[in-house]
N, C-alpha and C positions, 0 to 999 in steps of 0.2 A: 628709162634706160634698161637695157638688157644686161644681166649678169650671167656668168657661165659656170657650169659644173662639169668636170671631167669624171666619167665613171668607167671602170673596167666592165667588160661584158657581164660578169657575174653580179656586179653591184647594180647594173641597169636591170638585169633580170629580176633581182630581188624587188626593186621598185615596181616594175611592171606587174609582178605577181602579187605583191602585197598592197600596193597602192600608196605606201608610205615607207620611208626609211630614215634612219638616223645618219645615213651616209656611209662612207668608206670607213675602214677601221680607224684611220687617223681622225676622222670627224667625230666618231663615237668617243674615242679617247680624249679629244679636246673639248667635247661637250657642245659642239656647234658644227654646222655644215659649212665647209670652206667653199667659197666662190671666188671667181676672178672677174675683173672687167676685161673688155676686149684688149685693152692696152697691156694688161698683165698676163694674158693667156699664154703667149709664146714662152715666157720665162717659166711659168708654172709647168707647162708641158716638158720643157727641157730639164727642169730641176727635179720634178717629182714623178715623171712618167716616161723618161727616156728609154727605159728597158721594157716597157709594157707594150702589148699589142692588143688589138680588138678593143679600142677605146671608143667611147661615144661622148659627144658634146651635147649638153642640155642647156637650153636657154630659158631663163626665167625673167619676168618683168620685176625689177626691183621694187617698184611702187606697189605691186599686187601682194607682196608678202608682208607689207605694213611694218609695224613696230618690232616684229620679230627679227628684222634685219638690222644689224649694227655694222657700221664702218669703223674698223679698228686698225691701228698701225701694225704693220708686219715688216716684210723685207725693206730695209732701209728707210723705215718710217712711212712707206707707202700705205694708204688706207685700203684695206681689203674688205669686201662684203662677207659677213658671217651670219648665217641663219641659225637662230636659237630656238629651233623647233624642228620636228621632222619635216623633211622635204616630201611633198605629196605629188602624185602623178598629176593632179589638177593644177599644180604650180607650173608645170613644164609647158612652155609654148611650142617648142619644137626640139627634135633630136636629130643629130647628124653623126654618121660614122666619121671618125677622125682618120684621115688618110695617113699613110706612112711611106717613107722611102728607105733607102739603105741605112740612113743615119737614125731612123726612128720616126716617131709621130711628127706630123707637120701641122702647124697652126693653120686653121682655115682662114681664107682671105674674105674680105668683105663683111666683117662683123662690125657692128656699130660700137 
């Protein structure tokens, strides 16, 4: 199963330059890297990134990060994937620019 991380351009640049990151400021403050499933992604975009531009979407194979990934309740009791270690560039399967329209970022279609 793929899980997804949204990064601002500066956060993505940090990962590509250093090879690893604790994530966005909210991730660092919470002590884990927040991810979303494909079903959760559009709400995550609207709720946390509506005013942001130049976003990228990273895909990670949930099985490949092993026991460092925990599924924990969040919005409305929905289980969200949280990574309790740095995210590494080697974890990332692919990266896509998130498109936007006049209302803000648009969730990509065709995600598993």
